[in-house]
Phi, psi and omega in degrees: 000130185292154179302317176300321176294315178301315179299312178302318176305309181299319180292319181292324184286323175303313182301307184290325172300318177295325181284328177294320181274355171280134185278125175266124182262128173287138176296139177284137178286125177254118187248131178239151169309133169293155170220169178309312177300327181271332181271314185266167189082008183225152172260140176242144179240134181294134175241332183211138176225130176231124179239131181052041183080342186263145180283134171265121174285120177252124185290322181226079185302327176303340181273010179239110185229164177215117182228138176215155177253180189285352172275348181089020170279119179260147170203161179183178174256145179237037181104278183263317184258178174241159180228171171196158179181189178233145174212152163242149183239110182284166180300337179256027174077015176281137184258120174250095186272135167266089184303330181291342180267355187270119182225165185216145173291169186234036182289149182276171182183176175306135180315310181301321175292325182290327176293321179299316186289318177302318182290321183291306181301312176302314175297310176314308184297334182267358176289146179229353182225146184230135173222152169243156177208173184058051176059036182086359183269357173232143176239130173247126171245129180207168175268161189303333179277341193078007174297324179247125184219121175242127179241136179233160167248147173307133178252120180080183182294000000 
């Protein structure tokens, strides 16, 4: 083997060995308390719903949305129907729902979709905390115990 090939192989081994000894650290998921500015002014699309600690299978998650403005007006789609209400989000992520303002349209639909909608709306009304993560591209609404957990991704720009 020529001297040049030996030097090249030695160099390649050193590079590979150096790469193997470097410790690869996974990026930590940073979760921040929500605020009106972090939660509102964006459209969120459902990706995960847990009720009583169990996952609720949602057939068409794109049909479940959450939108609020900086005045606390909330609206969205809940599968078959639409809903609206009012909420305030404190600087430490506490959700303060005005339950008397919460209303939903009452269109009929397939029973499985209406059951999903009922689970979603009940869970939404029971949430008390808001968090954002993934650089503000995910929104988590939950109750204090974590038994109710709604996760959204930012939809659109």
